[in-house]
C-alpha positions as CSV (number, residue, x, y, z in Angstrom):
1,M,103.7,-32.1,-13.3
2,P,103.8,-35.8,-12.3
3,R,103.9,-38.4,-15.0
4,P,101.1,-40.9,-14.3
5,F,102.3,-44.5,-14.0
6,A,99.3,-46.6,-15.0
7,Q,98.7,-49.0,-17.8
8,P,95.2,-49.2,-19.4
9,A,93.1,-52.0,-17.9
10,A,89.9,-53.6,-18.9
11,A,86.9,-52.8,-16.9
12,S,86.0,-56.5,-16.6
13,G,87.6,-58.8,-14.0
14,T,87.7,-59.1,-10.3
15,L,89.7,-56.6,-8.3
16,R,91.3,-57.4,-4.9
17,F,92.8,-54.6,-2.8
18,S,95.1,-55.4,0.1
19,V,96.4,-53.1,2.9
20,L,97.0,-55.8,5.5
21,G,100.6,-56.1,4.4
22,P,102.2,-54.3,1.4
23,L,99.7,-52.2,-0.6
24,T,98.6,-54.3,-3.6
25,V,95.8,-54.5,-6.1
26,H,95.2,-57.7,-8.1
27,R,92.9,-58.1,-11.1
28,D,91.9,-61.8,-11.7
29,G,95.0,-62.8,-9.7
30,R,97.4,-60.6,-11.6
31,A,99.2,-57.8,-9.7
32,L,98.6,-54.3,-11.1
33,P,101.4,-51.7,-11.3
34,L,100.4,-49.0,-8.8
35,G,102.8,-46.3,-10.0
36,P,105.1,-43.9,-8.2
37,L,105.1,-43.4,-4.5
38,K,102.9,-40.4,-4.3
39,Q,100.2,-42.1,-6.4
40,R,100.4,-45.1,-4.1
41,V,100.0,-42.7,-1.1
42,V,96.8,-41.3,-2.7
43,L,95.4,-44.9,-3.2
44,A,96.3,-46.0,0.3
45,T,94.7,-42.9,1.8
46,L,91.5,-43.5,-0.2
47,L,91.5,-47.2,0.9
48,G,91.8,-46.0,4.5
49,S,88.3,-44.5,4.2
50,P,86.6,-46.9,1.7
51,N,83.2,-45.7,0.4
52,S,83.6,-42.4,2.3
53,P,84.7,-39.0,1.0
54,V,88.4,-38.1,1.6
55,S,88.9,-34.3,1.3
56,V,91.5,-32.7,-1.0
57,D,93.2,-31.2,2.1
58,A,93.5,-34.7,3.6
59,L,95.0,-36.1,0.5
60,T,97.4,-33.2,0.2
61,D,98.5,-33.6,3.8
62,A,99.1,-37.3,3.2
63,V,101.2,-36.8,0.1
64,W,103.2,-33.7,0.9
65,Q,102.8,-33.1,4.7
66,E,104.0,-29.6,5.6
67,D,105.2,-28.3,2.2
68,P,102.8,-29.0,-0.7
69,P,103.8,-27.5,-4.1
70,R,101.8,-24.8,-5.8
71,T,100.5,-27.5,-8.2
72,A,99.4,-29.9,-5.5
73,R,95.7,-29.8,-6.4
74,K,96.4,-30.4,-10.1
75,N,98.9,-33.2,-9.2
76,L,96.2,-34.9,-7.2
77,Q,93.9,-34.7,-10.2
78,V,96.5,-36.4,-12.3
79,Y,97.1,-39.2,-9.8
80,V,93.3,-39.7,-9.4
81,S,92.9,-39.9,-13.2
82,A,95.7,-42.4,-13.4
83,L,94.1,-44.5,-10.7
84,R,90.8,-44.4,-12.6
85,T,92.5,-45.8,-15.7
86,L,94.4,-48.4,-13.7
87,L,91.2,-49.7,-12.0
88,G,89.3,-49.7,-15.3
89,D,86.9,-47.1,-14.0
90,D,84.7,-46.6,-17.1
91,D,81.3,-47.6,-15.9
92,P,79.2,-44.4,-16.0
93,D,76.4,-45.8,-13.9
94,R,78.6,-47.0,-11.0
95,P,82.0,-45.3,-11.2
96,R,84.6,-46.7,-8.8
97,L,86.4,-43.4,-8.0
98,T,84.2,-40.3,-7.9
99,H,84.3,-36.8,-6.6
100,T,81.7,-35.4,-4.3
101,C,81.3,-32.2,-2.3
102,G,83.2,-33.9,0.6
103,G,86.1,-35.1,-1.5
104,Y,87.1,-38.2,-3.5
105,V,85.3,-41.5,-2.8
106,L,86.7,-44.9,-3.7
107,R,83.9,-47.5,-4.0
108,V,85.0,-50.9,-2.7
109,A,82.9,-54.0,-1.9
110,Q,83.5,-55.9,1.2
111,D,85.0,-58.9,-0.6
112,E,87.3,-56.7,-2.6
113,L,89.2,-55.1,0.3
114,D,91.0,-57.3,2.9
115,V,90.5,-54.9,5.8
116,L,86.7,-54.8,5.2
117,L,86.6,-58.6,5.2
118,F,88.8,-58.6,8.3
119,R,86.4,-56.3,10.1
120,S,83.4,-58.3,9.0
121,L,84.8,-61.5,10.3
122,V,85.9,-60.0,13.6
123,R,82.4,-58.4,14.0
124,E,80.6,-61.6,13.3
125,A,82.9,-63.5,15.7
126,G,81.7,-61.2,18.5
127,T,78.2,-62.6,18.1
128,R,79.1,-66.3,18.0
129,A,79.9,-69.1,20.5
130,P,83.6,-69.7,21.3
131,R,84.1,-72.5,18.7
132,Q,82.7,-70.5,15.8
133,A,84.3,-67.3,17.1
134,A,87.7,-68.9,17.2
135,R,87.3,-70.2,13.6
136,L,86.2,-66.8,12.3
137,L,88.9,-64.9,14.1
138,R,91.5,-67.3,12.7
139,Q,90.2,-66.6,9.2
140,A,90.5,-62.9,9.9
141,L,94.1,-63.1,11.2
142,D,95.1,-65.3,8.2
143,L,94.3,-62.3,5.9
144,W,97.4,-60.5,7.2
145,Q,100.5,-60.6,5.0
146,G,102.9,-58.5,7.1
147,P,103.0,-55.0,8.6
148,P,100.0,-53.0,7.3
149,L,100.6,-50.8,4.2
150,G,104.2,-52.1,4.1
151,E,107.2,-50.0,5.0
152,D,107.5,-47.6,2.0
153,L,104.2,-45.7,2.7
154,R,104.9,-45.0,6.3
155,H,106.9,-41.9,5.6
156,S,103.5,-40.2,5.4
157,P,102.4,-39.4,9.0
158,R,98.8,-39.9,8.0
159,L,99.4,-43.4,6.7
160,A,101.7,-44.2,9.6
161,E,98.8,-43.4,11.9
162,E,96.5,-45.6,9.8
163,A,99.0,-48.4,9.9
164,E,99.1,-48.1,13.7
165,R,95.3,-48.3,13.9
166,L,95.3,-51.4,11.8
167,E,97.9,-53.0,13.9
168,L,95.9,-52.3,17.0
169,R,92.9,-53.9,15.4
170,R,95.0,-57.0,14.7
171,L,96.1,-57.1,18.3
172,G,92.5,-56.9,19.5
173,A,91.6,-59.8,17.1
174,Y,94.5,-61.9,18.5
175,E,93.2,-61.2,22.0
176,D,89.7,-62.3,21.1
177,W,91.0,-65.4,19.4
178,A,93.2,-66.3,22.3
179,E,90.3,-66.0,24.8
180,A,88.0,-68.1,22.6
181,E,90.7,-70.8,22.1
182,L,91.3,-70.9,25.9
183,E,87.6,-71.6,26.5
184,L,87.9,-74.5,24.0
185,G,91.0,-75.9,25.7
186,G,93.5,-74.8,23.1
187,A,96.1,-73.4,25.6
188,P,99.3,-74.8,23.9
189,A,98.5,-73.1,20.6
190,V,97.7,-69.8,22.4
191,A,100.9,-70.0,24.5
192,E,103.0,-70.3,21.4
193,G,100.9,-67.9,19.2
194,L,101.2,-65.0,21.7
195,R,104.8,-65.3,22.6
196,D,106.2,-62.9,19.9
197,L,103.2,-60.5,20.3
198,V,103.8,-60.1,24.0
199,E,107.5,-59.4,23.3
200,H,106.6,-56.7,20.8
201,H,103.8,-55.2,22.9
202,P,104.9,-55.7,26.5
203,L,102.5,-53.2,28.1
204,R,99.3,-54.6,26.5
205,E,97.6,-56.1,29.6
206,R,94.9,-58.1,27.9
207,L,97.4,-59.8,25.7
208,R,99.7,-60.5,28.6
209,C,96.9,-61.9,30.7
210,A,95.8,-64.3,27.9
211,W,99.4,-65.5,27.5
212,M,99.8,-66.0,31.3
213,C,96.5,-68.0,31.4
214,A,97.6,-70.1,28.4
215,L,100.9,-70.9,30.0
216,S,99.2,-72.0,33.2
217,A,96.6,-74.1,31.4
218,A,99.3,-75.8,29.4
219,G,100.9,-76.9,32.7
220,R,103.7,-74.3,32.6
221,Q,102.8,-72.6,35.9
222,A,106.3,-71.3,36.7
223,E,106.4,-69.5,33.4
224,A,102.9,-68.1,33.9
225,L,103.9,-66.6,37.3
226,A,107.1,-65.2,35.8
227,A,105.1,-63.6,33.0
228,Y,103.0,-61.8,35.6
229,D,105.9,-60.7,37.7
230,D,107.8,-59.4,34.7
231,Y,104.7,-57.4,33.7
232,R,104.2,-56.0,37.3
233,Q,107.8,-54.8,37.4
234,L,107.7,-53.3,33.9
235,L,104.4,-51.5,34.7
236,A,105.8,-50.1,37.9
237,R,109.0,-49.0,36.3
238,E,107.5,-47.4,33.2
239,L,104.2,-46.0,34.4
240,G,104.2,-46.3,38.2
241,L,101.1,-48.5,38.1
242,E,100.0,-51.9,39.3
243,P,98.4,-54.6,37.0
244,G,94.6,-54.4,36.6
245,G,92.2,-56.2,38.9
246,A,91.3,-58.9,36.4
247,M,94.9,-59.9,35.8
248,A,95.8,-59.8,39.4
249,A,92.8,-62.0,40.2
250,R,94.0,-64.6,37.6
251,Y,97.5,-64.5,39.1
252,R,96.1,-65.3,42.5
253,A,94.0,-68.1,41.0
254,I,97.1,-69.6,39.4
255,L,98.9,-69.3,42.7
256,A,96.1,-71.2,44.4
257,G,96.1,-73.8,41.6
258,D,92.6,-72.8,40.2
259,D,92.7,-72.6,36.4
260,R,89.0,-73.0,35.8
261,A,88.1,-69.4,34.9
262,P,89.0,-68.7,31.3
263,A,91.1,-65.7,30.4
264,G,89.1,-62.7,29.4
265,A,85.8,-64.1,30.6
266,P,83.3,-61.2,30.3
267,A,82.4,-59.5,33.5
268,R,78.8,-59.7,34.6
269,R,76.8,-56.6,33.5
270,P,75.6,-54.7,36.5
271,S,71.9,-55.0,37.1
272,G,69.7,-52.1,36.2
273,P,69.4,-49.9,33.1
274,P,72.5,-49.1,31.1
275,P,74.1,-45.7,31.6
276,S,72.5,-42.9,29.7
277,V,74.2,-39.6,30.3
278,L,72.8,-37.3,27.7
279,P,71.5,-33.8,27.6
280,P,67.7,-33.7,27.2
281,D,66.2,-34.2,23.8
282,L,64.4,-31.2,22.3
283,A,60.7,-31.8,21.8
284,D,60.6,-29.2,19.1
285,F,63.6,-30.5,17.1
286,T,63.2,-29.1,13.6
287,G,65.0,-29.5,10.3
288,H,68.1,-31.4,9.4
289,G,66.0,-34.5,8.6
290,T,68.4,-35.7,5.9
291,E,71.4,-35.4,8.2
292,L,69.6,-37.2,11.0
293,R,68.8,-40.1,8.7
294,D,72.3,-40.3,7.4
295,L,73.7,-40.2,10.9
296,A,71.3,-42.9,12.2
297,D,72.0,-45.1,9.2
298,L,75.8,-44.9,9.8
299,L,75.4,-45.7,13.5
300,E,73.1,-48.6,12.9
301,D,75.2,-50.1,10.1
302,D,77.7,-52.5,11.6
303,A,79.7,-52.5,8.3
304,A,80.2,-48.7,8.5
305,G,82.9,-46.9,10.3
306,R,82.9,-46.4,14.1
307,V,83.3,-42.6,14.1
308,V,81.0,-40.0,12.6
309,L,81.9,-36.3,12.5
310,L,79.2,-33.6,12.4
311,S,80.8,-30.3,11.3
312,G,79.5,-26.8,10.9
313,P,79.8,-23.2,12.3
314,A,79.0,-22.4,15.9
315,G,75.2,-22.5,16.4
316,S,74.5,-24.6,13.3
317,G,72.7,-27.4,15.3
318,K,75.5,-30.0,15.5
319,T,75.1,-30.8,19.2
320,T,71.3,-30.9,19.0
321,L,71.5,-33.3,16.0
322,A,73.9,-35.6,17.8
323,V,71.9,-35.7,20.9
324,R,68.7,-36.3,19.0
325,A,70.2,-39.3,17.2
326,A,71.5,-40.7,20.6
327,H,68.1,-40.5,22.1
328,L,66.4,-42.2,19.1
329,L,68.9,-45.0,18.9
330,G,68.8,-46.1,22.6
331,D,67.7,-49.6,21.8
332,R,70.7,-50.1,19.5
333,F,73.2,-49.4,22.3
334,P,72.3,-51.6,25.2
335,D,75.5,-50.8,27.1
336,G,74.7,-47.1,27.3
337,R,74.9,-43.6,25.7
338,I,77.3,-41.0,27.0
339,Y,77.8,-37.3,26.3
340,V,81.0,-35.4,27.2
341,C,81.9,-31.9,26.0
342,L,85.6,-31.3,25.2
343,R,85.5,-27.5,26.0
344,D,84.8,-25.8,29.3
345,E,82.2,-23.1,29.8
346,D,84.6,-20.4,28.5
347,G,85.3,-22.3,25.3
348,R,88.8,-23.5,26.3
349,P,89.8,-27.0,25.4
350,R,89.6,-29.4,28.4
351,P,92.8,-31.3,29.2
352,L,92.8,-35.0,28.1
353,P,93.3,-36.4,31.6
354,V,90.2,-34.4,32.7
355,V,88.1,-35.8,29.8
356,L,89.3,-39.3,30.5
357,A,88.4,-39.0,34.2
358,E,84.9,-37.9,33.2
359,L,84.6,-40.8,30.8
360,G,85.7,-43.2,33.5
361,E,83.1,-41.8,35.9
362,R,80.4,-42.0,33.3
363,T,81.1,-45.7,32.6
364,G,81.6,-46.7,36.2
365,R,85.2,-47.8,35.7
366,S,87.8,-47.8,38.5
367,G,91.5,-47.4,38.3
368,P,93.8,-44.9,36.7
369,P,92.2,-43.7,33.5
370,G,94.2,-43.9,30.3
371,P,93.6,-43.9,26.5
372,E,94.4,-47.6,26.1
373,A,92.1,-48.6,28.9
374,W,89.4,-46.4,27.5
375,R,89.7,-47.9,24.0
376,E,89.7,-51.4,25.4
377,W,86.5,-50.7,27.3
378,L,84.9,-49.0,24.2
379,A,85.8,-52.1,22.1
380,R,84.0,-54.4,24.4
381,H,80.8,-52.5,24.9
382,R,77.9,-51.6,22.5
383,V,77.9,-48.0,23.6
384,L,77.3,-44.7,21.8
385,V,79.6,-41.8,22.9
386,V,79.0,-38.2,21.9
387,L,82.2,-36.1,22.1
388,D,81.0,-32.5,21.7
389,D,82.7,-29.4,20.4
390,V,86.1,-31.0,19.5
391,P,88.8,-28.3,19.4
392,D,91.2,-30.2,17.1
393,E,92.4,-33.7,16.1
394,S,94.9,-34.0,19.0
395,A,92.2,-33.5,21.6
396,V,90.1,-36.4,20.4
397,R,92.5,-38.9,18.6
398,P,93.4,-40.8,21.8
399,L,89.7,-41.3,22.5
400,L,88.6,-42.9,19.2
401,P,88.0,-46.6,18.9
402,Y,90.3,-48.8,16.7
403,G,87.8,-51.6,16.6
404,G,85.1,-53.4,18.5
405,R,81.5,-52.6,19.3
406,G,81.5,-48.9,20.5
407,R,80.5,-46.0,18.3
408,V,81.5,-42.3,18.6
409,V,79.9,-39.2,17.3
410,L,82.1,-36.1,17.1
411,T,80.9,-32.5,16.7
412,A,83.3,-29.8,15.6
413,R,83.3,-26.4,13.9
414,G,86.1,-27.5,11.5
415,Q,86.5,-30.6,9.4
416,L,89.3,-32.2,11.5
417,G,91.0,-33.2,8.3
418,G,93.7,-35.1,10.2
419,L,91.3,-37.8,11.4
420,A,90.9,-41.0,9.4
421,P,88.9,-43.0,8.9
422,V,85.9,-40.8,9.8
423,H,82.5,-40.4,8.2
424,R,81.8,-36.7,7.8
425,I,78.4,-35.1,7.7
426,P,78.3,-31.3,7.1
427,V,75.4,-29.7,9.0
428,P,74.1,-26.9,6.8
429,P,71.9,-23.9,7.8
430,L,68.2,-24.4,8.2
431,G,66.0,-23.6,5.3
432,T,63.6,-20.7,5.5
433,A,60.5,-22.9,6.0
434,E,62.2,-24.9,8.7
435,S,63.4,-21.8,10.5
436,V,59.9,-20.3,10.5
437,Q,58.5,-23.6,11.8
438,L,61.0,-23.6,14.7
439,L,60.2,-19.9,15.5
440,A,56.4,-20.7,15.4
441,G,56.9,-23.5,17.8
442,L,58.4,-21.1,20.3
443,V,56.3,-18.0,19.9
444,G,53.0,-19.6,18.8
445,Q,51.5,-20.3,15.4
446,G,49.0,-17.6,15.7
447,R,51.6,-14.9,16.3
448,V,53.5,-16.0,13.2
449,R,50.4,-16.2,11.0
450,A,49.5,-12.7,12.1
451,D,52.7,-11.2,10.7
452,R,54.4,-13.8,8.5
453,D,56.5,-11.2,6.7
454,A,58.1,-10.1,10.0
455,A,58.7,-13.8,10.9
456,L,60.5,-14.2,7.5
457,R,62.6,-11.2,8.2
458,I,63.6,-12.5,11.6
459,V,64.7,-16.0,10.5
460,R,66.6,-14.5,7.5
461,A,68.4,-12.2,9.9
462,C,69.4,-15.4,11.8
463,G,71.1,-16.7,8.7
464,G,69.7,-20.2,9.1
465,S,71.3,-20.8,12.5
466,P,69.1,-22.9,14.7
467,L,70.7,-21.4,17.8
468,A,69.9,-17.8,16.6
469,V,66.3,-18.7,15.7
470,R,65.8,-20.5,19.0
471,V,67.2,-17.5,21.0
472,S,64.9,-15.2,19.0
473,G,61.9,-17.4,19.8
474,M,62.8,-17.7,23.5
475,R,63.2,-13.9,23.7
476,L,59.9,-13.2,22.0
477,A,58.2,-15.8,24.1
478,V,59.1,-13.8,27.2
479,L,58.5,-10.4,25.6
480,R,54.9,-11.1,24.6
481,H,54.2,-7.4,24.2
482,L,56.9,-7.0,21.5
483,P,55.6,-7.1,18.0
484,L,57.4,-9.4,15.6
485,R,57.8,-6.4,13.2
486,E,59.7,-4.4,15.8
487,F,62.0,-7.2,16.7
488,A,62.7,-7.8,13.0
489,D,63.6,-4.1,12.7
490,R,66.1,-4.4,15.6
491,L,67.7,-7.4,13.9
492,A,68.0,-5.4,10.7
493,D,70.4,-3.0,12.4
494,P,73.9,-4.6,12.1
495,A,75.2,-2.6,15.0
496,G,72.7,-4.0,17.5
497,A,71.6,-7.3,16.0
498,L,73.8,-9.5,18.2
499,D,72.7,-7.6,21.3
500,E,69.1,-8.7,20.5
501,L,70.1,-12.4,20.0
502,T,70.3,-13.0,23.8
503,S,67.8,-14.7,26.1
504,G,68.7,-15.1,29.7
505,D,72.1,-16.8,29.9
506,V,72.0,-17.9,26.3
507,S,74.0,-15.6,24.0
508,V,74.7,-16.0,20.3
509,R,77.5,-13.5,20.6
510,R,79.2,-15.6,23.2
511,W,79.0,-18.7,21.0
512,L,80.5,-16.8,18.1
513,A,83.3,-15.3,20.3
514,H,84.3,-18.8,21.5
515,G,84.6,-19.9,17.9
516,W,86.7,-16.9,17.0
517,E,89.0,-17.2,19.9
518,A,89.7,-20.8,19.0
519,L,91.2,-19.7,15.7
520,P,95.0,-19.2,15.3
521,P,95.6,-15.4,15.4
522,E,96.5,-15.2,11.8
523,W,93.3,-17.0,10.7
524,G,91.2,-14.7,12.8
525,R,92.8,-11.7,11.2
526,D,92.2,-13.1,7.7
527,A,88.6,-14.0,8.5
528,G,88.0,-10.5,9.8
529,R,89.5,-9.0,6.6
530,L,87.3,-11.2,4.5
531,A,84.2,-10.2,6.4
532,A,85.0,-6.5,6.2
533,G,86.2,-6.6,2.5
534,T,83.5,-8.7,0.9
535,G,79.8,-8.2,0.5
536,E,76.9,-10.4,1.6
537,G,76.5,-13.5,-0.5
538,P,79.0,-15.5,-2.5
539,F,82.4,-14.1,-3.6
540,G,85.3,-15.5,-5.6
541,V,89.0,-15.7,-5.2
542,T,89.7,-12.3,-6.8
543,E,87.4,-10.5,-4.3
544,A,89.0,-12.5,-1.4
545,A,92.5,-11.6,-2.6
546,E,91.6,-7.9,-2.7
547,A,90.1,-8.1,0.8
548,L,93.2,-9.9,2.1
549,G,95.7,-7.7,0.3
550,C,97.5,-10.7,-1.2
551,D,97.8,-12.7,-4.5
552,D,95.3,-15.3,-5.6
553,R,97.4,-18.2,-4.7
554,R,97.7,-17.2,-1.0
555,A,94.0,-16.3,-1.0
556,V,93.1,-19.8,-2.0
557,R,95.2,-21.2,0.8
558,V,93.5,-18.9,3.3
559,L,90.0,-19.7,2.1
560,E,90.7,-23.5,2.3
561,A,92.1,-23.1,5.9
562,L,89.0,-21.1,6.9
563,I,86.7,-23.8,5.3
564,D,88.5,-26.4,7.4
565,A,87.9,-24.2,10.5
566,G,84.2,-23.8,9.8
567,M,84.4,-20.0,9.2
568,V,83.9,-20.1,5.4
569,T,81.6,-22.3,3.3
570,S,81.9,-23.4,-0.4
571,P,79.5,-25.1,-2.7
572,C,80.0,-28.7,-3.9
573,G,81.4,-29.5,-7.3
574,E,84.7,-30.5,-8.8
575,V,85.9,-27.1,-10.0
576,T,89.3,-25.4,-9.8
577,A,89.9,-23.5,-6.6
578,H,90.1,-20.3,-8.6
579,A,86.6,-20.8,-10.1
580,A,85.0,-21.7,-6.8
581,Q,82.6,-19.5,-4.9
582,Y,82.8,-18.9,-1.2
583,E,80.6,-17.5,1.5
584,I,80.9,-16.3,5.1
585,P,77.9,-17.4,7.2
586,H,75.8,-14.4,8.0
587,L,76.3,-14.3,11.8
588,I,80.0,-14.8,11.6
589,R,80.2,-11.9,9.2
590,L,78.0,-9.9,11.5
591,Y,80.2,-10.7,14.5
592,A,83.4,-9.8,12.7
593,R,82.1,-6.4,11.5
594,A,80.5,-5.6,14.9
595,C,83.8,-6.2,16.7
596,G,85.8,-4.4,14.1
597,L,88.0,-7.5,13.4
598,G,88.7,-6.6,9.7
599,T,91.8,-4.5,9.6
600,P,91.9,-2.7,6.2
601,V,94.8,-3.6,4.0
602,L,96.1,-2.2,0.7
603,A,95.4,-4.2,-2.4
604,P,98.4,-5.9,-3.9
605,G,100.3,-4.1,-6.6
C-alpha cells in the first residue's frame, strides 16, 4: 500500500497548476509538495484532460504501464485521496476532484492551469490582426518554463505522448508568432528566435520556411538560400521528397530578389461552398437527445478539447449521432465537414496511408500525404472531421490535431483508453419509448397503435439498438402483410432472431460479426463464455468467475477489458470492482449464443 505524501492544506487561497515545464502546483505563490512519483503521474494525467473524465484504466496504464499490481485500483484511490487533501478539496458544493461514471475529473479554471491559458491566448490570436496576434502569441510562449512535464514523468509512455503533443502545440505557436512578426517587419527577432528550434526540428517545413524568410528579410540572403538548400537535401535523403510548393515559391522569390510576400501568408480560399463530404442525415433521427446536446456543446465551445469520442457497441447509433451533429453544425465549420470510415466493408482496419490519401482527396490537397502535413492543414482550417469506426488507438493517433482550429469526432466500439486528451461520450441504448417512436416512423403510427403490445415486444427484443429497431422497421415496411405480433414471435426465438434482423443488404448479424472478429481471440473466447454462462440482466464478479472458470481477480480484469472493447457494460458509481454489476448487451449475448461461442469450462476448485 502506498504511503500518501500530502500535507493538509487550507481550502482558501489561489491555486496555480503548471505543466508547461516541470509539474508544479502553487498556492498563493507557495509551491506545494506533490508527493511520490506515482502520485505525481496521477496528477499529471488528470491535468492532461482537465475538466474531463479520466478512466481508472487510463490512470492505471499511466502509472504502471504493462504490469499493474493486484492492488492498483486501491492504490489509485489512495493517491486521489492524498491529492484531494493536498489541494484543499473540501467544498461539498464544488469539489475539485470528483469521480463520475467515466472516471476521475479534476476541475480546473482557465487561469489556474498554464496550458489552458496558453491555448486560450493562441486561439484568440488566431482571430486578431498581426500586431495583436504577435503580442498574444508572445504572452502564450512566455508561459513555458522548460520541457513540458519535466523529465521525471516521461518514463510513463502516456505522459511522454502528452509531452510530445504539448511540444508540438508550442512549435505551432512559434510558427504563428514568427509569421505575424514578419508581417510587422520583425525579421531580425524571428531569425534569431527560430535558429535553435530549426536545429532541433529540422524536418518541420513551416518553421524552416519562416526562418528562411526572416533571414532574407533581415538582409541575409545567402543564409536564407543555404537554409533552403540544406532542407531540400535533408528531405531528399531522409524521406525521398521535395520541399512543398509554398516553400519552393518563397525560395524562387528570394532568388529573384522579391521579399514582399510575408512567410505563411494564408492561401486564398477557393471560391464556392466549403467541402461537405458527409453521409445523408436521417430525417427520422430519434433519441440520444442528451448525447447530441453534449456533443454539439463540446464542438461549439472553443475552450473545450478538439477531439470527442462516441463509444458504444455495434449498432448503438454512434455514427448516426456523429453525422447528425455534423449536419446541424454546418455554419460553425466554414472550411468544411468531412467523413471517413477507418474500416473497410468487411470490417478490417484500413491502412493509414489509404486513410491519409482519402483525407487528402476530400480536402483538395496535393502532394504526398503524411500525418504531419494533415495535422498542419487541420490546425489551419475550421473544419469538422468524423473518423468513423476506429479500430484502436494506433489507427487514429497520427490523425488527431495537436492544436489549431479543426475538430474531430471519433466513433468506436471501445473506449480507446490510450488516447488523451479526449472528451468521451458513451452512447447508451435507446429507451423503450424512443425505440417505439423510431419503429412507428418506419412502419406507420396506425400499425403500431393497432398492436402496441407487439410493438413493445419487438423493440425489447432489439435491446435498445437503433440499428436493430431500424432494420425491423424497414423489414416490416416491406412486408406489409406481416402482423407485428407474428414478427415479435419470430424475434422471441433466440435461434432465429438474428435471421429476422435483416433487410436487403443491411444485416445486424454482419455488424455484430465485425465487432466480434475485431476482438483479440482470447477476449472473444471470454466474451462467449460470459454470454453462455450468465443469464439475461446484470451479473456480478462471482457469476462471471464461474462462467469463465477462473478466480475473481482474473474475472475483474477480463470484465474491464471487455468494457473497454464495448462488449460489456457497467453502471456508474464509485464502487469496488468486486461489488460492481455488469451486463452484456442483449444482441451481443444473442449473437454469441447463436454462434456457439461460449465454450463450457469447469468452475475453479
